[in-house]
ZANU-211938 format. One record per atom (N, C-alpha, C): residue number from 1; residue in three letters; atom name; x, y, z. Coordinates in nm, 3 decimals, padded with zeros to 5 digits. Layout:
BEGIN
nr:rest:atom:c1:c2:c3
NUM:Ala:CA:X:Y:Z
...
***
This chain:
BEGIN
nr:rest:atom:c1:c2:c3
1:Met:N:00.084:-00.117:00.000
1:Met:CA:00.000:00.000:00.000
1:Met:C:00.089:00.125:00.000
2:Thr:N:00.054:00.218:-00.083
2:Thr:CA:00.131:00.340:-00.096
2:Thr:C:00.093:00.439:00.014
3:Ser:N:00.193:00.499:00.075
3:Ser:CA:00.165:00.596:00.180
3:Ser:C:00.126:00.730:00.119
4:Tyr:N:00.064:00.812:00.199
4:Tyr:CA:00.022:00.945:00.154
4:Tyr:C:00.143:01.029:00.113
5:Ile:N:00.251:01.019:00.190
5:Ile:CA:00.372:01.097:00.160
5:Ile:C:00.428:01.057:00.025
6:Gln:N:00.435:00.929:-00.001
6:Gln:CA:00.486:00.882:-00.130
6:Gln:C:00.397:00.931:-00.243
7:Thr:N:00.268:00.930:-00.223
7:Thr:CA:00.174:00.977:-00.324
7:Thr:C:00.195:01.125:-00.355
8:Val:N:00.217:01.205:-00.252
8:Val:CA:00.240:01.349:-00.271
8:Val:C:00.365:01.373:-00.354
9:Phe:N:00.473:01.305:-00.321
9:Phe:CA:00.598:01.324:-00.394
9:Phe:C:00.592:01.267:-00.535
10:Asp:N:00.524:01.154:-00.553
10:Asp:CA:00.508:01.099:-00.688
10:Asp:C:00.426:01.193:-00.776
11:Arg:N:00.324:01.251:-00.720
11:Arg:CA:00.242:01.346:-00.796
11:Arg:C:00.324:01.469:-00.836
12:His:N:00.410:01.515:-00.745
12:His:CA:00.496:01.629:-00.777
12:His:C:00.591:01.594:-00.893
13:Phe:N:00.647:01.475:-00.891
13:Phe:CA:00.737:01.433:-00.998
13:Phe:C:00.661:01.420:-01.131
14:Gln:N:00.542:01.365:-01.128
14:Gln:CA:00.463:01.353:-01.250
14:Gln:C:00.427:01.490:-01.307
15:Asn:N:00.394:01.583:-01.221
15:Asn:CA:00.367:01.720:-01.267
15:Asn:C:00.491:01.782:-01.328
16:Tyr:N:00.607:01.755:-01.269
16:Tyr:CA:00.732:01.807:-01.323
16:Tyr:C:00.757:01.751:-01.463
17:Cys:N:00.738:01.621:-01.480
17:Cys:CA:00.762:01.558:-01.611
17:Cys:C:00.666:01.613:-01.716
18:Phe:N:00.542:01.633:-01.681
18:Phe:CA:00.445:01.689:-01.775
18:Phe:C:00.485:01.831:-01.815
19:Ser:N:00.520:01.913:-01.717
19:Ser:CA:00.558:02.051:-01.745
19:Ser:C:00.689:02.058:-01.822
20:Phe:N:00.776:01.962:-01.802
20:Phe:CA:00.902:01.958:-01.876
20:Phe:C:00.874:01.952:-02.025
21:Gly:N:00.776:01.873:-02.064
21:Gly:CA:00.740:01.863:-02.205
21:Gly:C:00.686:01.994:-02.260
22:Ile:N:00.617:02.068:-02.177
22:Ile:CA:00.562:02.197:-02.221
22:Ile:C:00.674:02.298:-02.242
23:Tyr:N:00.773:02.299:-02.154
23:Tyr:CA:00.882:02.397:-02.161
23:Tyr:C:01.001:02.349:-02.242
24:Ala:N:00.990:02.236:-02.309
24:Ala:CA:01.105:02.173:-02.376
24:Ala:C:01.166:02.259:-02.486
25:His:N:01.094:02.354:-02.538
25:His:CA:01.145:02.434:-02.649
25:His:C:01.242:02.544:-02.605
26:Asp:N:01.246:02.576:-02.477
26:Asp:CA:01.329:02.687:-02.430
26:Asp:C:01.416:02.644:-02.311
27:Pro:N:01.548:02.640:-02.330
27:Pro:CA:01.637:02.598:-02.222
27:Pro:C:01.629:02.687:-02.097
28:Lys:N:01.604:02.815:-02.116
28:Lys:CA:01.595:02.904:-02.000
28:Lys:C:01.472:02.873:-01.917
29:Leu:N:01.362:02.842:-01.984
29:Leu:CA:01.241:02.804:-01.910
29:Leu:C:01.260:02.671:-01.839
30:Leu:N:01.331:02.579:-01.904
30:Leu:CA:01.359:02.450:-01.839
30:Leu:C:01.443:02.470:-01.714
31:His:N:01.540:02.558:-01.723
31:His:CA:01.626:02.588:-01.608
31:His:C:01.543:02.649:-01.495
32:Trp:N:01.458:02.744:-01.529
32:Trp:CA:01.371:02.807:-01.429
32:Trp:C:01.277:02.703:-01.367
33:His:N:01.221:02.619:-01.453
33:His:CA:01.126:02.518:-01.406
33:His:C:01.194:02.417:-01.312
34:Tyr:N:01.316:02.380:-01.342
34:Tyr:CA:01.391:02.286:-01.259
34:Tyr:C:01.410:02.343:-01.117
35:Tyr:N:01.461:02.465:-01.109
35:Tyr:CA:01.486:02.523:-00.977
35:Tyr:C:01.357:02.557:-00.904
36:Asn:N:01.255:02.596:-00.977
36:Asn:CA:01.126:02.622:-00.914
36:Asn:C:01.066:02.493:-00.858
37:Ser:N:01.083:02.384:-00.928
37:Ser:CA:01.032:02.255:-00.882
37:Ser:C:01.102:02.210:-00.755
38:Leu:N:01.233:02.232:-00.748
38:Leu:CA:01.307:02.197:-00.626
38:Leu:C:01.262:02.285:-00.509
39:Lys:N:01.234:02.411:-00.537
39:Lys:CA:01.186:02.501:-00.432
39:Lys:C:01.048:02.455:-00.382
40:Glu:N:00.961:02.417:-00.475
40:Glu:CA:00.829:02.366:-00.437
40:Glu:C:00.842:02.237:-00.356
41:Leu:N:00.939:02.155:-00.391
41:Leu:CA:00.962:02.031:-00.317
41:Leu:C:00.998:02.060:-00.172
42:Asn:N:01.082:02.159:-00.150
42:Asn:CA:01.116:02.198:-00.013
42:Asn:C:00.995:02.255:00.061
43:Gln:N:00.909:02.326:-00.009
43:Gln:CA:00.788:02.379:00.054
43:Gln:C:00.694:02.265:00.094
44:Ile:N:00.687:02.162:00.012
44:Ile:CA:00.604:02.045:00.046
44:Ile:C:00.658:01.979:00.173
45:Val:N:00.790:01.966:00.181
45:Val:CA:00.852:01.906:00.300
45:Val:C:00.818:01.987:00.424
46:Glu:N:00.831:02.117:00.416
46:Glu:CA:00.801:02.202:00.532
46:Glu:C:00.654:02.191:00.572
47:Arg:N:00.566:02.189:00.474
47:Arg:CA:00.423:02.178:00.504
47:Arg:C:00.391:02.044:00.571
48:Leu:N:00.448:01.936:00.519
48:Leu:CA:00.422:01.805:00.577
48:Leu:C:00.488:01.789:00.714
49:Arg:N:00.605:01.850:00.730
49:Arg:CA:00.675:01.841:00.858
49:Arg:C:00.594:01.907:00.969
50:Lys:N:00.527:02.017:00.935
50:Lys:CA:00.445:02.087:01.034
50:Lys:C:00.323:02.006:01.077
51:Thr:N:00.280:01.913:00.992
51:Thr:CA:00.164:01.832:01.026
51:Thr:C:00.199:01.716:01.118
52:Gly:N:00.329:01.691:01.136
52:Gly:CA:00.372:01.588:01.229
52:Gly:C:00.388:01.450:01.170
53:Val:N:00.410:01.441:01.040
53:Val:CA:00.430:01.309:00.979
53:Val:C:00.569:01.256:01.014
54:Ser:N:00.589:01.130:00.989
54:Ser:CA:00.716:01.064:01.019
54:Ser:C:00.829:01.130:00.941
55:Thr:N:00.928:01.182:01.013
55:Thr:CA:01.036:01.254:00.946
55:Thr:C:01.126:01.161:00.865
56:Gly:N:01.143:01.038:00.909
56:Gly:CA:01.225:00.944:00.834
56:Gly:C:01.167:00.917:00.697
57:Glu:N:01.038:00.887:00.694
57:Glu:CA:00.971:00.861:00.567
57:Glu:C:00.966:00.988:00.482
58:Leu:N:00.944:01.100:00.546
58:Leu:CA:00.936:01.228:00.475
58:Leu:C:01.066:01.259:00.403
59:Tyr:N:01.177:01.249:00.474
59:Tyr:CA:01.305:01.282:00.412
59:Tyr:C:01.352:01.175:00.314
60:Leu:N:01.310:01.051:00.334
60:Leu:CA:01.341:00.947:00.237
60:Leu:C:01.279:00.980:00.102
61:Tyr:N:01.148:01.008:00.101
61:Tyr:CA:01.080:01.037:-00.025
61:Tyr:C:01.122:01.173:-00.081
62:His:N:01.157:01.267:00.005
62:His:CA:01.208:01.396:-00.042
62:His:C:01.339:01.375:-00.119
63:His:N:01.428:01.298:-00.061
63:His:CA:01.557:01.272:-00.124
63:His:C:01.540:01.195:-00.255
64:Met:N:01.454:01.095:-00.254
64:Met:CA:01.430:01.016:-00.376
64:Met:C:01.372:01.102:-00.487
65:Thr:N:01.275:01.185:-00.454
65:Thr:CA:01.211:01.269:-00.556
65:Thr:C:01.306:01.375:-00.607
66:Lys:N:01.384:01.433:-00.518
66:Lys:CA:01.482:01.533:-00.560
66:Lys:C:01.583:01.471:-00.657
67:Asn:N:01.628:01.350:-00.629
67:Asn:CA:01.720:01.281:-00.719
67:Asn:C:01.654:01.247:-00.852
68:Lys:N:01.528:01.206:-00.850
68:Lys:CA:01.457:01.174:-00.974
68:Lys:C:01.443:01.298:-01.062
69:Ile:N:01.408:01.411:-01.001
69:Ile:CA:01.393:01.536:-01.077
69:Ile:C:01.529:01.579:-01.133
70:Ser:N:01.630:01.572:-01.051
70:Ser:CA:01.764:01.611:-01.095
70:Ser:C:01.813:01.522:-01.209
71:His:N:01.793:01.393:-01.197
71:His:CA:01.835:01.301:-01.302
71:His:C:01.755:01.325:-01.430
72:Tyr:N:01.626:01.346:-01.417
72:Tyr:CA:01.540:01.370:-01.533
72:Tyr:C:01.585:01.496:-01.606
73:Tyr:N:01.614:01.601:-01.531
73:Tyr:CA:01.656:01.728:-01.590
73:Tyr:C:01.793:01.714:-01.658
74:His:N:01.891:01.663:-01.585
74:His:CA:02.028:01.658:-01.637
74:His:C:02.046:01.555:-01.748
75:Ser:N:01.961:01.456:-01.756
75:Ser:CA:01.974:01.358:-01.863
75:Ser:C:01.912:01.407:-01.994
76:Arg:N:01.833:01.514:-01.988
76:Arg:CA:01.765:01.562:-02.107
76:Arg:C:01.807:01.701:-02.154
77:Val:N:01.880:01.772:-02.071
77:Val:CA:01.918:01.909:-02.104
77:Val:C:02.068:01.918:-02.122
78:Ser:N:02.109:01.983:-02.228
78:Ser:CA:02.251:02.006:-02.250
78:Ser:C:02.300:02.109:-02.148
79:Leu:N:02.419:02.092:-02.099
79:Leu:CA:02.473:02.187:-02.002
79:Leu:C:02.517:02.317:-02.068
80:Val:N:02.529:02.315:-02.199
80:Val:CA:02.567:02.434:-02.273
80:Val:C:02.443:02.485:-02.345
81:Tyr:N:02.406:02.608:-02.320
81:Tyr:CA:02.287:02.664:-02.387
81:Tyr:C:02.323:02.699:-02.528
***
């Protein structure tokens, strides 16, 4: 059974992947979207932490999702604009 925390982070990653396709034509927008997504991820962590959820599970899924977003971005975007 999937936990609520895992569902929240999976949904965030799916939204990132969908939006990546929308911004794919402009490297500057992709760069902005990448950093904005990481910022939103930190906001999700803070919001969930305030509700008193398990911090171990919270930071596990935060780390996994952050790595997935980073890998998705860096595997598809050239480092040279």
